PyMOL CGO cylinders between C-alpha atoms (Angstrom):
from pymol import cmd
from pymol.cgo import CYLINDER

trace = [
    CYLINDER, 0.23, 0.10, -0.14, 1.24, 3.40, -0.79, 0.3, 1, 1, 1, 1, 1, 1,
    CYLINDER, 1.24, 3.40, -0.79, 1.00, 6.00, 1.55, 0.3, 1, 1, 1, 1, 1, 1,
    CYLINDER, 1.00, 6.00, 1.55, -0.07, 9.68, 0.07, 0.3, 1, 1, 1, 1, 1, 1,
    CYLINDER, -0.07, 9.68, 0.07, 0.12, 12.67, 2.03, 0.3, 1, 1, 1, 1, 1, 1,
    CYLINDER, 0.12, 12.67, 2.03, -2.59, 14.58, 1.10, 0.3, 1, 1, 1, 1, 1, 1,
    CYLINDER, -2.59, 14.58, 1.10, -3.01, 17.90, 2.97, 0.3, 1, 1, 1, 1, 1, 1,
    CYLINDER, -3.01, 17.90, 2.97, -5.93, 20.52, 3.43, 0.3, 1, 1, 1, 1, 1, 1,
    CYLINDER, -5.93, 20.52, 3.43, -5.80, 23.93, 2.72, 0.3, 1, 1, 1, 1, 1, 1,
    CYLINDER, -5.80, 23.93, 2.72, -6.84, 27.30, 2.14, 0.3, 1, 1, 1, 1, 1, 1,
    CYLINDER, -6.84, 27.30, 2.14, -5.51, 29.41, -1.38, 0.3, 1, 1, 1, 1, 1, 1,
    CYLINDER, -5.51, 29.41, -1.38, -6.08, 32.61, -1.58, 0.3, 1, 1, 1, 1, 1, 1,
    CYLINDER, -6.08, 32.61, -1.58, -6.22, 34.56, -4.93, 0.3, 1, 1, 1, 1, 1, 1,
    CYLINDER, -6.22, 34.56, -4.93, -6.38, 38.28, -5.90, 0.3, 1, 1, 1, 1, 1, 1,
    CYLINDER, -6.38, 38.28, -5.90, -7.02, 39.07, -9.17, 0.3, 1, 1, 1, 1, 1, 1,
    CYLINDER, -7.02, 39.07, -9.17, -5.47, 42.63, -10.06, 0.3, 1, 1, 1, 1, 1, 1,
    CYLINDER, -5.47, 42.63, -10.06, -5.31, 42.17, -14.38, 0.3, 1, 1, 1, 1, 1, 1,
    CYLINDER, -5.31, 42.17, -14.38, -8.92, 41.72, -15.81, 0.3, 1, 1, 1, 1, 1, 1,
    CYLINDER, -8.92, 41.72, -15.81, -6.85, 39.83, -18.67, 0.3, 1, 1, 1, 1, 1, 1,
    CYLINDER, -6.85, 39.83, -18.67, -5.96, 37.26, -16.32, 0.3, 1, 1, 1, 1, 1, 1,
    CYLINDER, -5.96, 37.26, -16.32, -9.63, 36.11, -15.50, 0.3, 1, 1, 1, 1, 1, 1,
    CYLINDER, -9.63, 36.11, -15.50, -9.77, 33.62, -18.18, 0.3, 1, 1, 1, 1, 1, 1,
    CYLINDER, -9.77, 33.62, -18.18, -6.05, 31.68, -17.24, 0.3, 1, 1, 1, 1, 1, 1,
    CYLINDER, -6.05, 31.68, -17.24, -7.28, 31.50, -13.59, 0.3, 1, 1, 1, 1, 1, 1,
    CYLINDER, -7.28, 31.50, -13.59, -10.13, 29.62, -14.27, 0.3, 1, 1, 1, 1, 1, 1,
    CYLINDER, -10.13, 29.62, -14.27, -8.63, 27.76, -16.70, 0.3, 1, 1, 1, 1, 1, 1,
    CYLINDER, -8.63, 27.76, -16.70, -6.17, 26.65, -14.42, 0.3, 1, 1, 1, 1, 1, 1,
    CYLINDER, -6.17, 26.65, -14.42, -9.05, 26.14, -11.61, 0.3, 1, 1, 1, 1, 1, 1,
    CYLINDER, -9.05, 26.14, -11.61, -10.58, 23.60, -13.73, 0.3, 1, 1, 1, 1, 1, 1,
    CYLINDER, -10.58, 23.60, -13.73, -7.70, 21.96, -14.71, 0.3, 1, 1, 1, 1, 1, 1,
    CYLINDER, -7.70, 21.96, -14.71, -7.42, 21.30, -10.91, 0.3, 1, 1, 1, 1, 1, 1,
    CYLINDER, -7.42, 21.30, -10.91, -10.39, 20.58, -9.70, 0.3, 1, 1, 1, 1, 1, 1,
    CYLINDER, -10.39, 20.58, -9.70, -10.37, 17.34, -8.28, 0.3, 1, 1, 1, 1, 1, 1,
    CYLINDER, -10.37, 17.34, -8.28, -8.17, 19.68, -5.50, 0.3, 1, 1, 1, 1, 1, 1,
    CYLINDER, -8.17, 19.68, -5.50, -11.25, 21.75, -4.93, 0.3, 1, 1, 1, 1, 1, 1,
    CYLINDER, -11.25, 21.75, -4.93, -13.72, 21.21, -2.28, 0.3, 1, 1, 1, 1, 1, 1,
    CYLINDER, -13.72, 21.21, -2.28, -15.19, 24.78, -2.23, 0.3, 1, 1, 1, 1, 1, 1,
    CYLINDER, -15.19, 24.78, -2.23, -14.87, 28.05, -3.86, 0.3, 1, 1, 1, 1, 1, 1,
    CYLINDER, -14.87, 28.05, -3.86, -15.81, 31.40, -2.94, 0.3, 1, 1, 1, 1, 1, 1,
    CYLINDER, -15.81, 31.40, -2.94, -15.38, 34.49, -5.86, 0.3, 1, 1, 1, 1, 1, 1,
    CYLINDER, -15.38, 34.49, -5.86, -16.02, 38.03, -4.94, 0.3, 1, 1, 1, 1, 1, 1,
    CYLINDER, -16.02, 38.03, -4.94, -15.83, 41.09, -7.26, 0.3, 1, 1, 1, 1, 1, 1,
    CYLINDER, -15.83, 41.09, -7.26, -14.48, 43.86, -5.33, 0.3, 1, 1, 1, 1, 1, 1,
    CYLINDER, -14.48, 43.86, -5.33, -15.91, 46.42, -7.40, 0.3, 1, 1, 1, 1, 1, 1,
    CYLINDER, -15.91, 46.42, -7.40, -14.46, 49.53, -6.00, 0.3, 1, 1, 1, 1, 1, 1,
    CYLINDER, -14.46, 49.53, -6.00, -10.79, 48.25, -5.30, 0.3, 1, 1, 1, 1, 1, 1,
    CYLINDER, -10.79, 48.25, -5.30, -11.44, 46.96, -9.03, 0.3, 1, 1, 1, 1, 1, 1,
    CYLINDER, -11.44, 46.96, -9.03, -9.83, 43.30, -7.90, 0.3, 1, 1, 1, 1, 1, 1,
    CYLINDER, -9.83, 43.30, -7.90, -11.25, 40.04, -7.58, 0.3, 1, 1, 1, 1, 1, 1,
    CYLINDER, -11.25, 40.04, -7.58, -10.75, 37.93, -4.92, 0.3, 1, 1, 1, 1, 1, 1,
    CYLINDER, -10.75, 37.93, -4.92, -11.05, 34.16, -4.79, 0.3, 1, 1, 1, 1, 1, 1,
    CYLINDER, -11.05, 34.16, -4.79, -10.42, 31.65, -1.68, 0.3, 1, 1, 1, 1, 1, 1,
    CYLINDER, -10.42, 31.65, -1.68, -10.60, 27.86, -2.42, 0.3, 1, 1, 1, 1, 1, 1,
    CYLINDER, -10.60, 27.86, -2.42, -10.73, 25.37, 0.07, 0.3, 1, 1, 1, 1, 1, 1,
    CYLINDER, -10.73, 25.37, 0.07, -8.56, 22.85, -1.47, 0.3, 1, 1, 1, 1, 1, 1,
    CYLINDER, -8.56, 22.85, -1.47, -7.65, 18.76, -0.84, 0.3, 1, 1, 1, 1, 1, 1,
    CYLINDER, -7.65, 18.76, -0.84, -4.62, 17.19, -1.86, 0.3, 1, 1, 1, 1, 1, 1,
    CYLINDER, -4.62, 17.19, -1.86, -0.65, 16.36, -2.41, 0.3, 1, 1, 1, 1, 1, 1,
    CYLINDER, -0.65, 16.36, -2.41, 1.67, 18.96, -1.62, 0.3, 1, 1, 1, 1, 1, 1,
    CYLINDER, 1.67, 18.96, -1.62, 3.22, 18.77, -4.83, 0.3, 1, 1, 1, 1, 1, 1,
    CYLINDER, 3.22, 18.77, -4.83, -0.22, 18.77, -6.56, 0.3, 1, 1, 1, 1, 1, 1,
    CYLINDER, -0.22, 18.77, -6.56, -1.41, 22.00, -4.96, 0.3, 1, 1, 1, 1, 1, 1,
    CYLINDER, -1.41, 22.00, -4.96, 2.05, 23.56, -5.69, 0.3, 1, 1, 1, 1, 1, 1,
    CYLINDER, 2.05, 23.56, -5.69, 1.79, 23.01, -8.83, 0.3, 1, 1, 1, 1, 1, 1,
    CYLINDER, 1.79, 23.01, -8.83, -1.58, 24.66, -9.04, 0.3, 1, 1, 1, 1, 1, 1,
    CYLINDER, -1.58, 24.66, -9.04, -0.82, 27.50, -7.13, 0.3, 1, 1, 1, 1, 1, 1,
    CYLINDER, -0.82, 27.50, -7.13, 2.60, 28.09, -8.77, 0.3, 1, 1, 1, 1, 1, 1,
    CYLINDER, 2.60, 28.09, -8.77, 0.96, 28.67, -12.23, 0.3, 1, 1, 1, 1, 1, 1,
    CYLINDER, 0.96, 28.67, -12.23, -1.38, 30.57, -10.63, 0.3, 1, 1, 1, 1, 1, 1,
    CYLINDER, -1.38, 30.57, -10.63, 1.45, 32.88, -9.24, 0.3, 1, 1, 1, 1, 1, 1,
    CYLINDER, 1.45, 32.88, -9.24, 2.79, 33.44, -12.71, 0.3, 1, 1, 1, 1, 1, 1,
    CYLINDER, 2.79, 33.44, -12.71, 0.10, 35.02, -14.30, 0.3, 1, 1, 1, 1, 1, 1,
    CYLINDER, 0.10, 35.02, -14.30, -0.26, 38.51, -14.19, 0.3, 1, 1, 1, 1, 1, 1,
    CYLINDER, -0.26, 38.51, -14.19, -1.44, 40.51, -11.99, 0.3, 1, 1, 1, 1, 1, 1,
    CYLINDER, -1.44, 40.51, -11.99, -2.30, 37.63, -9.64, 0.3, 1, 1, 1, 1, 1, 1,
    CYLINDER, -2.30, 37.63, -9.64, -1.67, 37.33, -6.09, 0.3, 1, 1, 1, 1, 1, 1,
    CYLINDER, -1.67, 37.33, -6.09, -1.62, 34.04, -4.13, 0.3, 1, 1, 1, 1, 1, 1,
    CYLINDER, -1.62, 34.04, -4.13, -1.15, 32.24, -1.01, 0.3, 1, 1, 1, 1, 1, 1,
    CYLINDER, -1.15, 32.24, -1.01, -1.76, 29.37, 0.57, 0.3, 1, 1, 1, 1, 1, 1,
    CYLINDER, -1.76, 29.37, 0.57, -2.05, 27.54, 4.02, 0.3, 1, 1, 1, 1, 1, 1,
    CYLINDER, -2.05, 27.54, 4.02, -1.69, 24.01, 4.39, 0.3, 1, 1, 1, 1, 1, 1,
    CYLINDER, -1.69, 24.01, 4.39, -2.33, 21.49, 7.37, 0.3, 1, 1, 1, 1, 1, 1,
    CYLINDER, -2.33, 21.49, 7.37, 0.65, 19.84, 8.53, 0.3, 1, 1, 1, 1, 1, 1,
    CYLINDER, 0.65, 19.84, 8.53, -0.44, 16.43, 8.16, 0.3, 1, 1, 1, 1, 1, 1,
]
cmd.load_cgo(trace, "trace")
């Protein structure tokens, strides 16, 4: 039996560049197997979109998703994961 170290966490995404929205959604769709829940809020007064995602997956897979998101223009990504 192979033990897979899965973690639960929260990913916070702030999108400052409107042109990156489609790419953000595409990446999130590619990693939909990680996503337990998602909430997106357009903060019109500040002209940003704020997305929070609850994830459940391996550290490698979560890191791959957040890495791709973080390389997009005008996208800020932070994560908090369980230790176990």
